[in-house]
N, C-alpha and C positions, 0 to 999 in steps of 0.2 A: 294437493294444487297443483295443477297442469303448469308444465313449463314451456315455454315460447319455442318454438322451430324457428331454424335459419330461414323458412319464408317469413314468417313473422318481422323477425328482425331487418331482413333485406327491404319487404316494403315498411317497415318502420325508417327505414334510412332514405328512400325510396320515397315518402311523405313528406320527412323532414325538409327533402333536398325538392321537393316540386317538381321530382321526376314522373308520377302516376298520371295516365291517361286519365280523362273522365268518369270515366264508367269503372275504372279502376279504384279511383280516388273514393265514388259512393261507395265500391262495396268493401273496399278496406274500410272507410268511416263505419259502414254499417258495424261490420267486424269489432270496431273496437270502440264503438258501444257497447255490446254484451260483453267483455273481456275487461276484467278489472285490471289484470295483470299485464296488457297488453295497455290498458291507458296510464299503467304506473312508472312502465318503461321508458314510453314516449313524453312520459312529465319530465323525466331525466335526463333522460335522449334532446329534450329542447332545452334545458338547462342549461347543458353543454354548449349547445349550439349556439344557444346566447350568449356563450361566457367567451366562445370560442371566436364569434362574430363584432364581438364590443370591441371600440377603439382605446382598449386599456392601457395602450404603451405611449407615452408621454414622448414630444420630440424632443431632444437633446437644443438644449438654446445655443444660436447663432456661434459663440466665439467657444463653445466646447470644444472642440479639435485645437480651436489655438494653445486655449488654457493648458492644456491636458501633454501638449507639443512643449510649451513653455516653461512648464514646471518639472519637463521629465528629468534637466538637466540639473534640479535639484535635489533631485532620489537618491539617496545612497542608501544601497543594503544594508540591515545589520547587520553589523560585527558578530563576529564569534567569539565569546567573552571567557576563558578560562578562570577561573582565579585561584591566586597562588595555592592557599591550602589544598584546595580539589591538588589542583596539579600533583602538589609534595605528595598526598595522599595513597596517590597514580602511579607517582614514581618510586614510591619506597616501594611500592605492590611489587612494579613491574623488576624491582633490584633484586626483595626477596626469590620472586619466582626464576629469575636468573640467576641467582646464586642456588638456590637447593637446585634447581636442574644441574648446573656443573659440579654440585658436591655428587649429585647421584650415579652422573657419567663418570666422576671420577673417580667414586668407589667400586666401580666394575659393577653396576646395575645392571647396567645393558650392556654392558659386553658380549651376552648370546643373543642370535635371534627371538624375534619376539614373534610366536605364530599365532595368527588368529585365525579361529574354526568356530562352527557351529555348536552354540552350548546343549543344542540336545544330542541325544545319542545316534549315534552313527547308523543305527540297525532301524531307527525309528524313520528317521530322513529316507534312508533305500529303500524300505517300505513303501513308503508314501510316493517317492518322486521317480521311486525305480533307479537312480543312481545317488553318489553320494554331492553334498555338497564341496563348493571348492575351499581348497584350504590355500593361503599365502602367508609368504613371511616378509618380515620386514628387519635393518637391520637396526639395533635401539639405537645403536652411535649417530645414525644419520635422523634419526626422529628427534634424540636430543639436540642437536646440533642447530637443526631444524629451529626448533624449539628456541634453543637461547640466542640464536638469529633473529628469530622474529619479537623477543620479548628488548633485546638490543635497540633493534631498529624502534619499538615503539618505545622504549625508555629516551631515545634521543628526541622522536617527535615529541614525547610531553615536556619533555625539561626545556624544547625550545622554544614550543606555547607557551608553558605558561608559565617558567623562571626568565628564561633570557630574555625572549625576546620584551617584554616587560619592563626588565630592567634596564637594557640598553633605550628604550620608547623613554623611560624618565630622565636617563642620564644627557640625552640629545636633549629631552625639553629643558633641563636645567641648564644646559651650555650654551641653546639660545637664549634662556631670558637671560 
């Protein structure tokens, strides 16, 4: 099946927008009668043209803006709530990881430097890249201390959000009532 050329598509667009001169229009309509693919494309483009030119949008009511502005004060974003049970599980996990990291650090597992290098044989990478991949070392104690501090900070946040705040809110509400 023959495909439409760019000139056919341009002529279709100009035909729909009524931009063809009288002679051009008659010549295009003659081509249109003999080309089923062109007729099919014209039909689909006319459907799109009608859809885009139809007044499908409804205007808002007169007091729409006023109602929205009045109700803005009444809107409150939903509060993020944590269940106490999930908070306790998360806090327990943080504490277990923290204690494990402290135990490993205290037993000297991370006393020496940790070296990160390529798992591939260096001779293979030198053949492909014509140089060796970089290697770097990291002090194990610094890494473990950073993990422990991060876990402690996360533990305090979880403790505050899931246990302490709800407990103090209930206590405050009980005192106010």
